[in-house]
PLY file of the C-alpha trace (Angstrom):
ply
format ascii 1.0
element vertex 382
property float x
property float y
property float z
element edge 381
property int vertex1
property int vertex2
end_header
6.51 26.38 -8.07
4.71 24.04 -5.68
1.18 22.86 -6.39
-1.30 25.02 -4.44
-3.39 21.91 -3.78
-0.53 20.48 -1.72
-1.28 22.92 1.10
-3.77 22.83 3.96
-5.08 25.18 6.62
-3.85 24.54 10.16
-6.50 25.85 12.61
-4.10 25.62 15.57
-1.53 27.90 14.00
-4.12 29.92 12.02
-1.99 29.56 8.89
-1.51 27.54 5.74
1.05 24.73 5.71
2.41 22.43 3.02
2.20 18.67 3.10
5.67 17.20 3.63
6.88 13.70 2.80
9.47 12.32 5.22
10.52 8.76 4.40
12.32 8.45 7.76
8.98 8.62 9.58
7.48 5.87 7.41
8.23 2.50 8.97
6.78 -0.91 8.12
7.40 -4.47 9.20
7.69 -7.51 6.97
4.41 -8.75 8.47
2.54 -5.73 7.08
3.96 -6.47 3.64
2.59 -10.01 3.41
-0.87 -9.03 2.18
-0.37 -8.13 -1.49
-3.97 -6.95 -1.89
-3.66 -4.56 1.09
-0.09 -3.23 1.21
0.68 -0.51 3.78
-0.01 3.04 2.65
3.04 5.23 2.13
1.92 8.74 3.02
3.33 10.65 0.07
2.27 14.25 -0.53
-0.52 13.10 -2.87
-1.75 10.52 -0.36
-1.78 13.10 2.45
-3.65 15.60 0.26
-6.27 13.08 -0.87
-6.73 11.72 2.67
-7.22 15.22 4.05
-9.80 15.97 1.35
-12.08 13.06 2.18
-11.42 13.03 5.94
-13.64 16.08 6.47
-16.53 14.44 4.60
-16.04 11.26 6.60
-16.05 13.06 9.96
-19.21 14.98 8.98
-21.00 11.78 7.83
-21.41 13.04 4.28
-21.87 10.51 1.46
-19.02 10.64 -1.05
-17.54 8.90 -4.08
-13.81 8.56 -4.77
-13.10 8.41 -8.52
-9.80 7.53 -10.15
-8.03 5.28 -12.66
-7.64 1.61 -11.82
-4.85 0.90 -9.36
-4.32 4.52 -8.25
-4.89 3.72 -4.55
-8.55 4.67 -3.95
-9.27 1.81 -1.53
-5.95 2.28 0.28
-6.68 5.93 0.99
-10.28 5.25 2.08
-9.18 2.40 4.39
-6.41 4.57 5.81
-8.91 7.33 6.69
-11.25 4.78 8.30
-8.37 3.29 10.35
-7.86 6.61 12.08
-11.44 6.62 13.38
-12.66 4.95 16.54
-15.64 2.62 16.92
-16.37 2.50 13.19
-17.51 -0.70 11.46
-17.09 -1.12 7.72
-19.21 -3.32 5.45
-17.56 -3.58 2.03
-19.65 -4.59 -0.97
-17.75 -5.51 -4.15
-20.17 -4.52 -6.90
-20.57 -6.42 -10.16
-22.97 -6.31 -13.10
-25.74 -8.00 -11.05
-25.44 -6.05 -7.78
-28.81 -4.59 -6.77
-30.67 -2.97 -3.86
-31.29 -6.47 -2.47
-27.60 -6.87 -1.63
-27.51 -3.53 0.24
-30.61 -4.43 2.29
-29.11 -7.86 2.99
-25.92 -6.25 4.30
-27.91 -3.79 6.42
-29.83 -6.68 7.98
-26.54 -8.39 8.85
-24.83 -5.34 10.34
-27.75 -3.46 11.96
-30.44 -3.86 14.58
-34.01 -2.78 13.95
-35.99 -0.73 16.45
-39.06 1.46 16.41
-39.52 5.14 17.07
-42.40 7.56 16.66
-41.81 8.01 12.90
-41.39 4.28 12.18
-38.71 1.56 12.02
-35.02 2.43 12.28
-31.79 0.63 11.32
-28.89 1.26 13.75
-25.39 -0.30 13.81
-25.09 -3.43 15.96
-21.58 -2.47 17.05
-19.66 0.79 17.19
-20.77 4.37 16.88
-21.07 4.30 13.11
-21.48 1.85 10.24
-19.88 2.60 6.88
-21.31 0.94 3.77
-18.43 0.96 1.29
-19.40 0.18 -2.33
-16.41 -0.70 -4.50
-16.86 -0.20 -8.25
-20.30 1.35 -7.84
-20.62 1.92 -11.60
-20.35 -1.76 -12.58
-24.07 -2.73 -12.21
-25.82 -2.87 -15.59
-28.63 -0.45 -16.44
-32.04 -1.81 -17.49
-33.79 -1.12 -20.81
-34.80 2.33 -19.52
-31.13 3.14 -18.82
-31.78 3.10 -15.07
-29.53 1.35 -12.56
-31.59 -0.01 -9.70
-28.69 0.16 -7.22
-28.04 3.84 -7.98
-31.76 4.70 -7.71
-31.82 2.95 -4.32
-28.69 4.76 -3.10
-30.21 8.06 -4.29
-33.23 7.37 -2.08
-31.01 6.62 0.94
-28.82 9.70 0.42
-31.72 12.13 -0.08
-34.24 10.76 2.44
-32.00 8.95 4.92
-33.94 5.72 4.47
-35.82 3.54 1.99
-39.12 1.79 1.37
-39.03 -1.92 2.16
-41.00 -4.69 0.36
-44.12 -3.76 2.39
-43.85 -0.13 1.23
-43.02 0.89 4.79
-40.36 3.57 5.10
-37.32 2.50 7.13
-34.97 5.15 8.54
-31.18 4.85 8.85
-29.24 6.23 11.81
-25.43 6.51 12.14
-24.94 4.86 8.75
-22.71 6.49 6.13
-22.51 5.65 2.43
-19.18 5.88 0.62
-18.13 4.48 -2.76
-15.24 4.24 -5.20
-15.20 3.79 -8.96
-13.14 3.94 -12.14
-14.40 6.54 -14.68
-17.20 5.40 -17.01
-14.88 5.74 -20.03
-13.45 2.29 -19.17
-15.12 -0.74 -20.80
-17.80 -2.32 -18.59
-18.46 0.82 -16.56
-21.69 2.81 -16.74
-22.63 6.43 -16.17
-24.19 7.28 -12.84
-27.41 9.26 -12.64
-26.88 13.01 -12.23
-29.69 13.00 -9.66
-27.50 10.79 -7.47
-24.11 12.44 -8.08
-25.59 15.91 -7.45
-26.30 14.87 -3.86
-22.92 13.36 -2.94
-19.38 14.74 -2.61
-16.97 13.60 -5.33
-13.18 13.40 -5.11
-10.91 12.58 -8.06
-7.59 10.84 -7.40
-4.85 10.65 -10.02
-2.12 8.06 -10.52
0.90 8.90 -8.33
3.69 10.67 -10.28
6.88 8.70 -10.98
8.81 10.37 -8.17
6.20 9.29 -5.63
6.14 5.77 -7.06
9.91 5.62 -6.51
9.44 6.82 -2.91
6.74 4.20 -2.28
8.61 1.21 -3.70
11.99 2.18 -2.27
10.38 2.05 1.20
8.86 -1.34 0.42
12.23 -2.58 -0.83
14.00 -1.36 2.32
11.76 -3.62 4.39
12.14 -6.59 2.03
15.93 -6.28 1.65
16.29 -6.15 5.42
15.02 -9.75 5.67
17.38 -12.68 6.17
16.37 -14.14 2.78
17.96 -11.08 1.16
21.24 -10.82 3.04
19.98 -9.30 6.32
20.14 -5.72 5.10
23.41 -5.85 3.13
21.61 -4.48 0.04
19.25 -1.98 1.72
21.23 0.99 0.38
20.35 -0.11 -3.17
16.59 0.16 -2.59
16.29 3.62 -4.21
18.23 2.53 -7.30
16.17 -0.66 -7.67
12.91 1.27 -7.21
13.94 3.67 -9.99
14.70 0.69 -12.25
11.29 -0.89 -11.53
9.31 2.34 -12.06
11.18 3.26 -15.25
10.76 -0.26 -16.65
7.04 -0.22 -15.81
6.57 3.14 -17.58
8.45 1.95 -20.68
6.47 -1.31 -20.87
3.24 0.65 -20.43
4.12 2.93 -23.36
5.35 0.09 -25.58
2.37 -2.24 -25.13
-0.90 -0.34 -25.19
-4.32 -1.44 -24.03
-5.48 -0.36 -27.50
-3.60 -3.36 -28.94
-5.05 -5.91 -26.51
-7.36 -5.33 -23.58
-5.30 -7.46 -21.18
-2.27 -5.21 -21.76
-3.79 -2.83 -19.18
-1.00 -1.95 -16.73
-1.59 -0.09 -13.46
0.57 0.62 -10.38
-0.84 -2.67 -9.03
1.59 -4.43 -11.39
4.47 -2.61 -9.69
3.19 -3.77 -6.31
2.91 -7.36 -7.57
6.46 -7.14 -8.92
7.96 -5.91 -5.64
5.84 -8.19 -3.45
6.52 -11.14 -5.78
10.25 -10.81 -5.06
9.53 -11.80 -1.45
8.90 -15.39 -2.60
12.57 -15.80 -3.64
15.92 -16.20 -1.96
18.68 -13.80 -3.05
21.75 -13.46 -0.84
23.83 -11.33 -3.23
23.41 -8.35 -5.55
23.62 -10.43 -8.74
21.10 -12.95 -7.41
18.71 -10.08 -6.53
18.96 -8.62 -10.06
18.19 -12.08 -11.52
15.14 -12.38 -9.24
13.81 -8.96 -10.28
14.39 -9.68 -13.98
12.80 -13.13 -13.76
9.76 -11.76 -11.93
9.45 -8.96 -14.52
9.41 -11.53 -17.34
6.71 -13.52 -15.57
4.64 -10.41 -14.91
4.93 -8.66 -18.28
6.25 -11.18 -20.83
3.77 -13.96 -20.09
0.82 -11.79 -21.09
2.19 -10.93 -24.55
0.51 -12.63 -27.51
3.31 -13.17 -30.04
7.05 -13.83 -30.34
7.82 -10.38 -31.78
6.30 -8.66 -28.74
8.21 -10.94 -26.36
11.49 -10.25 -28.13
10.80 -6.50 -27.93
10.09 -6.80 -24.21
13.26 -8.85 -23.63
15.30 -6.13 -25.31
13.55 -3.41 -23.29
14.15 -5.11 -19.92
17.81 -5.94 -20.69
18.38 -2.30 -21.70
16.87 -1.17 -18.40
19.07 -3.62 -16.48
22.20 -2.27 -18.19
21.17 1.37 -17.69
20.06 1.27 -14.05
21.76 -1.77 -12.48
24.83 -2.23 -14.73
23.85 -5.86 -15.38
24.83 -7.09 -18.84
23.99 -10.81 -18.69
20.86 -12.61 -19.87
18.78 -14.93 -17.71
17.30 -17.14 -20.43
18.78 -20.31 -18.91
17.80 -19.53 -15.33
14.70 -20.87 -13.57
13.46 -20.75 -10.01
12.05 -23.77 -8.23
10.57 -24.25 -4.76
12.35 -27.61 -4.23
15.79 -25.99 -4.40
15.61 -23.50 -1.53
15.76 -24.60 2.10
15.34 -21.18 3.76
12.24 -20.27 5.73
9.57 -18.68 3.48
8.33 -15.13 4.14
4.79 -16.00 3.00
3.23 -18.71 5.20
2.05 -21.71 3.18
4.47 -21.02 0.28
7.93 -22.48 -0.31
10.77 -20.11 -1.11
11.93 -20.21 -4.74
15.60 -21.05 -5.36
17.79 -20.47 -8.43
18.38 -23.29 -10.92
20.31 -23.49 -14.20
18.59 -25.01 -17.25
20.69 -28.22 -17.23
20.02 -28.73 -13.53
16.30 -28.12 -14.10
16.19 -30.80 -16.81
17.98 -33.24 -14.50
15.59 -32.43 -11.63
12.57 -33.04 -13.88
13.99 -36.39 -15.03
14.58 -37.49 -11.43
11.07 -36.40 -10.44
9.56 -38.39 -13.33
11.52 -41.50 -12.28
10.35 -41.04 -8.69
6.75 -40.67 -9.87
7.00 -43.82 -12.03
8.35 -45.86 -9.09
5.57 -44.63 -6.83
2.76 -45.18 -9.31
4.03 -48.25 -11.18
1.66 -49.73 -13.74
0 1
1 2
2 3
3 4
4 5
5 6
6 7
7 8
8 9
9 10
10 11
11 12
12 13
13 14
14 15
15 16
16 17
17 18
18 19
19 20
20 21
21 22
22 23
23 24
24 25
25 26
26 27
27 28
28 29
29 30
30 31
31 32
32 33
33 34
34 35
35 36
36 37
37 38
38 39
39 40
40 41
41 42
42 43
43 44
44 45
45 46
46 47
47 48
48 49
49 50
50 51
51 52
52 53
53 54
54 55
55 56
56 57
57 58
58 59
59 60
60 61
61 62
62 63
63 64
64 65
65 66
66 67
67 68
68 69
69 70
70 71
71 72
72 73
73 74
74 75
75 76
76 77
77 78
78 79
79 80
80 81
81 82
82 83
83 84
84 85
85 86
86 87
87 88
88 89
89 90
90 91
91 92
92 93
93 94
94 95
95 96
96 97
97 98
98 99
99 100
100 101
101 102
102 103
103 104
104 105
105 106
106 107
107 108
108 109
109 110
110 111
111 112
112 113
113 114
114 115
115 116
116 117
117 118
118 119
119 120
120 121
121 122
122 123
123 124
124 125
125 126
126 127
127 128
128 129
129 130
130 131
131 132
132 133
133 134
134 135
135 136
136 137
137 138
138 139
139 140
140 141
141 142
142 143
143 144
144 145
145 146
146 147
147 148
148 149
149 150
150 151
151 152
152 153
153 154
154 155
155 156
156 157
157 158
158 159
159 160
160 161
161 162
162 163
163 164
164 165
165 166
166 167
167 168
168 169
169 170
170 171
171 172
172 173
173 174
174 175
175 176
176 177
177 178
178 179
179 180
180 181
181 182
182 183
183 184
184 185
185 186
186 187
187 188
188 189
189 190
190 191
191 192
192 193
193 194
194 195
195 196
196 197
197 198
198 199
199 200
200 201
201 202
202 203
203 204
204 205
205 206
206 207
207 208
208 209
209 210
210 211
211 212
212 213
213 214
214 215
215 216
216 217
217 218
218 219
219 220
220 221
221 222
222 223
223 224
224 225
225 226
226 227
227 228
228 229
229 230
230 231
231 232
232 233
233 234
234 235
235 236
236 237
237 238
238 239
239 240
240 241
241 242
242 243
243 244
244 245
245 246
246 247
247 248
248 249
249 250
250 251
251 252
252 253
253 254
254 255
255 256
256 257
257 258
258 259
259 260
260 261
261 262
262 263
263 264
264 265
265 266
266 267
267 268
268 269
269 270
270 271
271 272
272 273
273 274
274 275
275 276
276 277
277 278
278 279
279 280
280 281
281 282
282 283
283 284
284 285
285 286
286 287
287 288
288 289
289 290
290 291
291 292
292 293
293 294
294 295
295 296
296 297
297 298
298 299
299 300
300 301
301 302
302 303
303 304
304 305
305 306
306 307
307 308
308 309
309 310
310 311
311 312
312 313
313 314
314 315
315 316
316 317
317 318
318 319
319 320
320 321
321 322
322 323
323 324
324 325
325 326
326 327
327 328
328 329
329 330
330 331
331 332
332 333
333 334
334 335
335 336
336 337
337 338
338 339
339 340
340 341
341 342
342 343
343 344
344 345
345 346
346 347
347 348
348 349
349 350
350 351
351 352
352 353
353 354
354 355
355 356
356 357
357 358
358 359
359 360
360 361
361 362
362 363
363 364
364 365
365 366
366 367
367 368
368 369
369 370
370 371
371 372
372 373
373 374
374 375
375 376
376 377
377 378
378 379
379 380
380 381
């Protein structure tokens, strides 16, 4: 039975319709993939549902907060909704423990013009029809000794009275300015509860981590774009993108279960790690299937293994990844003697400013290091 939440009302047809994911309609270019912090949004059923939910609030200028676990795609969905709008400016404020009302007023002064009307002074956007103040991690600022967060009290004033009192105790109105925010639940270390007085006056949407099937859909589309590049055989391995995506997602889930954040705080794994893994592969050269598997395994070791604190954990991870390679990709070798070095590859890099990483055996790596040391000694003699 389909989830009832995955349906929407179509006013044109006066009926309910279901969200549909069609990977053939999702197309990206390699240029869009270059920004690891802002990868393109794959409009899965969950993404469509969540976008539709907050789009109505956005169009009606209602203040809202998007809540969800770290790495679930809150910012991606918000930015995707904003992209669809015309003449909208966005001012993003990355909150931290010290963020206060001062930083909001400072941003308003940068992005708005001040004018006077019969009721008093007014802030209006300098450009565009609307200004969006987007507060990321709104629950990071620390409360004072009275358990009050100044930033939240200030935002409560703006939301309820459409303005605020400045340092001269003069009330300043806001026009065509919308407040939106995102946050991870307060159960996570370093996060704080928001005042009920504030949350009672804003809309709240909760976004969950994408299910495994949707993660496979997302990363198989990313891999199709990457494997179509000349550094990966000009599309010869594109048909393997679904299989590789399943391997990556399954490995990520197994590593996440094996190494818990309860053991060590830095063992926290989110879908961002999957994105780093797939995007990280773009720094390599792999012209054949075996070379691609070695790249994915090597990148997985760098991403997961390097954060582990002891030899026993690393050995357990090695075994886990090699089991996954045998199960999903039928690869039975080990890559302990393989390294990747930027001096080896001569192909054009995908990322500007970075050299492509080429494959190197351990003996060749030792020889390269020796030659580099000799070259350094000749250049800086004495």
